[in-house]
N, C-alpha and C positions, 0 to 999 in steps of 0.2 A: 516227373519224379515223385511229386506229392501223391499222385493217384496210385502209384506203385506201392509206396509205403502204406498208404491207407488200405489198399487191398490186402497187403501182407498182414496188417494188424487185424483186420476183420477176419481173415482166415485163421489167425492164431486164436482169436476169441471164439470163433465158431467151433474149431477143433477142441479147444479146452472145455467148452461148455457142452460139447456133444449135442449140438442143436439138430433137430430133425429138419427135413426138407420143408415140411409144412410150416414150421415156426419161421424159417428163413423167408418163405414165400409171404407169410403174413406181414413180416417186417418190411419186405419190398413193397407190398401193396400200400402200407401206411406211409412209406417213404415217398412214393409217387403222389399219394393223396395230399400230404401235408408239405411236400417239397422240403423235406429235411434229410439229413444224412442217414445212411443205413445204420450206423452205430447208434444214433439217437433213436431211430425207430425200434431197434432191438431192445434198448433200455425202456422205452415207453411201453412196449408190449410185455415187458417183464421177463424177457428171455435172457437178458444179461444185466448184471448189477452194475451200477455206475462205478462202484469201487473196483470191480474187476477190469472194466474198461480203462480206468485211470491207471491201474498198476501196469497194464501192458503198454499204454502210451508213454508213461514215464520211462519204462525200460527200453522200449524200441527207439524213442525219439531223443533219449538222453536229456530230458528237461527236468529240472528239480521240481519236487512236489512240496507244497506247504499246507499245513492244517490251519485254515483261517480262523477256526473257532478259538485257537490259542494265540492269535496274533493281534496285537493292538495297533490299529492304524492311526496315523497322525491325521487329525481333522483338517490340518492345513492342506493336505493333498487333494481335498475336494476341489480346490481351485485348479489343480493340474488337469483333472479329467472331469468335465461336467457330468452331472447325474444322467442326463439324457444319453450321452455317449456310453457311459458305464452300463446302462440298461440295454442299449441297442446291441452292444457287442458282448454283454455278459462278462465284464472285466471289473477289476478293482485295483486302484493304484496302491502300491505298497511302500515305495521309497523314491526319493529324488536326490540324486547326487551329481553336482555339476551339470553335465549335459546329457545325463542318462536317467530315464524314468523306468522303474521296475513295476510291472503289472502282473497280476494273477489272472489266468484265463482258463477256460475249460475246453475250448475247441481250437487246437493247434493247427487245424486244417483250413481255417479261414485265411486264405492267402492275401486278402485285401486289408486285413485288420492292422498289421504292422505299419503299412504305408499310410493308411488313414490316420493312425495315431501320430505318426511322425509329422504329418501335415498339420494336425490339430495342435500338438504341443510344441513343435519345433525342436524336439529332442530325440536322441537315440532311444530305442525301446528294447528293454531286456525283459524276458518273460520267465515266469514260473507257472506251475500248474496247480489247480485246485478243483474240487468238484463243483458242478454247476449250482447245486443246492447251497453249498457254503458261500459261494460268490453272491448269490441272491440274498442270503441272510446278511452278509457284510454290507451290500448296497443299501438294504433297508435300514441297517443300523447306523451307518456312517453318513448317509446323505439325508440327515434330519435337519432340524433347526440348529443353526450355529450357536455356540455358547457365548460369543462375545458381541452379539448385536443387541441393540436396544429393544425395549418393549414396543416402542413405536414401530420398528421394522418388523418384529415378529407378528404384530397384531394388525398390520395395515389393511389386510383383506377381510378381517372379521368384523361383522356388524354388531353394534351394541344391542340392536333390537332382536338379535337371535333368541334371547332369553328374557324372561320377565319373572322377577321375584314376587311370589304370591304373598299378600298380606304382610309386607315388610315396610316399616317406616325407617328409612335410612337415616341414621343418626349422624349429625355432623358435629362430632365432639372434637375439641381441639386437643391435639396430642403430638408429642415429638415425632411419632412415627406415622401420623395420619397423612392422608393423600391430599395434596393441594389440587386446585382446579385444573392446572395444566396437565397433571399426571393422571387424574381420575379416569378419563375416558380410555386411555391405553391400558390401564390396569383392569378396568372392567372388561375390555376386549380380551385381555390375557386370561382372566378367569373363565370367560365364556369359551375361549379356545380350548382350554384344558377340559372343561366339562363336556363340551360338544364332542370332542374327540373321544372322551371316555365312553359316552353313550354310543357313539358310532362303533367302537371296538368291543362293546358288550362288557365293559369293565365293571367289577363289583366293588372295587375300592380305588380311590385316588390317593396316592401318597405324595406329599410335597415336603421334601426333606432338606433342611439347611445343611450346607457343607462349607468348607473353608472359603471357596471362591464362587459360590452360587447356590442355587436351589435345584435339587434333582427332582424331577417329576416321574413317578412310576405308576403304572396301572396294574391291578391284579386282574388278569383275564383267565378264566377257567381255573382259578385257584393258584396261578403262577404269576409272579411279578415280572414286569417288562419295563426296561428303560424307555422313556418317551422323549423328553427334552430337558434342557437346563435353562433356568431363569437366571438372568444376571444378578449378582449379589446386591447391586445398588437398589434393586426393586424389591428386596426381601421384605422390608417393613411394610411397604405399600400392599403387597400381596396378602400378608397376614392380616393387616387391618381391614382390607376389603372383605376377606372371608369372615372375620369376626363381626363386621357390620351386618353381613348377610345372615349370620347365625345368631344375631342379637346377643353377642358376648361383650364383655368389658374390654375395650381396647386399651385401657390404661394398665391392665394387669398382664404382666409378662412372666412372672416367676412361679405360677402355680398352674396345674392342668385345668383345662376348661372343656366342657361338653355342651354342644348346642345342636341345632338342626335348622334347616331351611327348606323351602319348597320352590322349585322352579317350574314355570310353565314353558314347555318345549313344544312348539307347534300346538296341537290340540291335546297334548298329554301333560299331566302333572307328575313330576318325579320328586320324591323326598330324598334329602341328603342328611345323614347323621354325621356330625362333625366332632372330632376329638383333637384337641390342641395340647401338645406336651412340650414343656421347656427342655431344651437339649444344650449341649456344649456350644453349638454354633447358632443358636436361635430357636425359634418355636417350630416344631414339626407338626404338620397338619395331616390328618387322615380323614377322608370323606368317604363314608359308606353309601353307595348308591342303592336306594330302596325303591324299586319300581313295582308298584302295586299290580300292574297288569300281569306280572309273572305269577301272582297268586291265583289268577283266574283259570289256570290250567286244570285245577282239580287234582284228585288223587291219581287219575289215569295218566296225567302228564308228568308224574314224579319218577317214573321208571320202575314201578312195581311189576313183578311177574304176576301172571293171571291168578295163580293160587294165593300169593301174598296179598294181592288187592282184595280178594274175596275175604280173607281173614281180617284185614284191616277194616273193611266196611262192616263186617259183622260186629267187630269190637266197638266201633264208634256209634253203632245203633243201640247199644245197651243203655238203660236208663241211669245207671250209676256204676261206680268203680273207677279205677285209676289206669290211665294209659301213659306210659313213659316213652319218650324218644331220647335215645342216648347216642353219644359220639363226641369226638373232639371238637374244638372250635373250628368253625368253617366247614362243618360236615352237612349243613343244610337242615339242622334241627328246627330252627325258627321257621324256615320256609314250609317244612312239612306240617308243623303245628298250625301255622296261619292258613294253610290250604285246607286243613281239616276244619278249623273254626269257621272259615268262609263258607264251607259246604254246609255246616250245621247252623249258620246264621240266618234264622227265620224270625218272623215277628212273634211267634209263640214262645220263643226261648229268651230267657234273661241270661246273657253271656257276659261274664266279668273277668277281666285279666289283671294281673299284677306283674309288672315287667321292669327290668332294669338293663337297658333303657327300653322305652316303647319304640319298637322299630317301625312298624307299619300302623298308620292310623286308619282303622276300618270303620266305616259307617255302620251303625247298629250295635256296636260293642261298647261296653263301659270299660275303659282302659285306665289303669292306675300306674303312675310312675313311682317305683320304689325309691325312697330317699333316706338312706341309713343315717345321714348326718342329722336329720330331724326326728329320728325314731320310727320313720315309716319303712320298716324292713319288710321282707317277704312275709315273715310270720305275722307281723302286726297288720299288714294289708290283708292277709288271708283271713285273719280273725274278723276284720271289719266286713270283708266281702260276705262271709257266711251269715251276717245279720241283714244282708240285702236280698235274701230269698233268691239265690242264683239257681239256674238249672245246670249251667256248665261253667266251670272255673278253669282258667289257664294260669298256672304259676310259671313265670319265665324260667326259673331254675331252682331246683332243690339244693341248697348249699349247706344246710345244717340240720341238726336233729329236730329243732323246734319246727322248722318249716315242713320237714318230712312228716312229723307226727301229726301236725294239724291237717296237712293235705290228705293223708291216709284216712284220718278219722272223718274228714269231710266226705270222702268217697264212700264211706260206709254208712253215711246218714242221708243218702239220696241224691248226691251230686255226681255228675260225670266230671272227673278231674284230669286235666292234661298237664304234663310238665316235662322238663328235660333234666338229664343227669349226665355227668362226665364219666363214662365207663368204656372199657374196651370192647365188650360184647354184651349180648342181651342177658345171658345167664349171670354174668358178673354183677348186674344191676340188683338182683335179689340179695346177694350177700353183701353188697355195698350198703344197702338200706339197713340190713341187720348190723353191720359194722358202725352205722350211725346211731346205734342204740335204739332203733325201732324194734318193738317186739316182733319176733318171727311170725306169730299167729296173726298180727295185724297186717304185715306185708302179704302173707298168704291169702288173707281174706279180701284184701282190697284190690290187688293187682289183677287186671284183666289181660293186658298185653304189654309186652316190652318190644320196642323196635330199635335195634342198633343200626346205624347207617353211616355211610361214607359217600363222598362225591368223587367220581372219577371222570376224567376227560374222555369225550367221545372222539373217535377217529374221524377226521375230515372225510366226508363222502366223496369229495372231488379228487382227492389224491390217495385214496385207500388202495393198498396193494397187499398181496399175500406175502408172508414172511416165513422163513425157516427158523425154528427155535435152535439156538446154538446148543451143541451137544453137551457142553459143560453145564448149561442151565437145566437141560433134561436130566443129567446125572444128579444135579443138586436136588431137583424136585422129585426125582425117582418116580414112584407110581402115583404122584399127585396130579399128573397131567394125562388126559385121555390120549391113547395112542394115535387115533385117527383124526384128531382135532386139527382143523385148519386155522392158523392164526393170521392176523392182519396187523398192519401198521399204516400210518400216514407218512408218506415220504416228504411232505411239505410242498405247499403251493401258495399262490397269491391270496387265495380265499382264506386260508388259515394262518397267514403271516409266517409261512415256512415252519410252523411248529408241528404240523401233522395232526393237530387236534382242533376241533371246533365245537364248543358247547360242552355241557356236562350232564351226567345222569347219575342216579343214585344206586348204590349197592345196599341191600337191605337184608337184615337178619331178624325174623319175627319169632318171638317166643310166646306161644299161647300158654296161659297158666291154667292147668287142669288140676283135678284132685290129687293125682299122683305127685305132681310138682309141689303142690301145697304141702303134702305129707313129707316130701323130701326136705323142704325148707324148714318145717317145724322140727324135724328130726336132726337138723344140723348137717345135712349133706352139702358137699362142696359145689361150687359153680360148675366144675368140670363134670361132676356126676350128673347134675341137672342137664347140662348141655349134651352129654352123651345119651341120656334118656330121650331128650327131645329129638335128637337126630335119628336115633334108632327106632323109636316107637311112633313119633309124631311126624317124621319126615321133614324136620326143620331144615331149611336152606340157610347155610351159614353165609357170612360175607364172602368167604373164599369161593363157596359153591356158586353164589350169585355172580361173582366176578367171572368165573369160568363160563357160566351160561352166557354172559354178555360178550365174552371173547368169541364163543361159538357162534353167536349171532352176528359177529363182525362189528359190534358197536364200540368196543374198546380194545386196547392192546394188553398183552400179558405183562409188559413192563409197568403199565399203569395199575393193574390189579396188584402186582407185587409191591408197588409203592405204598398202597393204602390198606392192604388186607394181609392178615397173617395166614400162612399156608396151613391148611387143616389136614 
């Protein structure tokens, strides 16, 4: 009977999709090779979408469908179905009532599944359906570390020796929230666990956030935050104190923000961590920024520049003086771009000095100054002092005010190559922003060599990349902004990318070369839109949107990701 229903469903799918004989034969070959069902083979080959299969199954088998992404699962159900069983059968438990357990599954044709689950649980099994990808996401989310177990249980398999704090004198200060001898080792293992997993998952930030009944740990991976685990509430003070000790912060101060840093030796590699602690309603929130200097060694070629853009950039940084600005919102990779440039220019013949707030990467061979406004060491004051140190190259972490902008621009006109960042939406807007900061237009025009606006977009996971059809409503909305014959891709989600469909990031860049025409336009008070239109028409400037579409065309990122971070041009 099951085989007959399955054949009927496959026939409906094949008829509805109007599959060719060649496509069916390809799926049959894959079915025999991998020993999987023909339906799964058709999905894997891309001939049928999982959603189409699910719609037919729900209709023909009369089994309810549930959207797991909007369903909150009780963690207590982890006891009902062990993780190993959930992964083996690709199921997730949803509810338990008296003698009946309800589960979500994606393959209703597995005739042994229900009997096996009855034997494992001792209960009657009721089923609903969901997509395989949603079930895998739910398994990864809900079979994590339990929230009510002790630190000793969480950390029992983690070795204290996994990490070594570099040049840190651990202070044993007496405090109400300090760690006693019996608790110290488990807390050290806990922090090691959090840091080690962050490095394994390529996280750029670790967020440890106090809540009513615990501490939530989240990682920012490829620019997006993900829940990882919960730390029991009773260990909150010990975790905060441990991280403060590592960062050389005052463990007796709990009511004001604190900033610090520490360095860990992980294997043969040293990784810096910048720590920010902020008092909140339920305790002190900790954010640790992971600063891996090995990422700066990729050079300009590894930052995702198009060939033409790379040539323009290299020509600009080879000039003996002038100003180069990198613009974009927080988290757009401005610092990484600047440090990569500085690392490339860092030779024994050059005196390179930076003033930053904070100093993110400690680079050998550079003179790096930490700006401290509370003692009068502002960007402007630091920049004035730098210019008396005979620098060849100056990097100002950020231009925040008129005074800093004025000094930086004048420095670039007197023989220094100056790099800095600014928060603007596009490259052309940077010129008018400087004028709005009361810098004379002729000074801006004379000093600027290049402006680079950039964003970071997520890369499609190469292991689960597949072609996608652009919905008609999206094409209608974008009208003529999309090439007609362009093939778009997406990641459907796999184990390698944590079911997100994305793995890693790359830059979208908009480079504005400053030529005599643009200088005249700026002095004559032309708008940023006029300057941008001229640069696109006469100079062939590639905008952020253009660069995003080029990367879509190359199959590197998705259209949704480009729309998320770039304005349609």
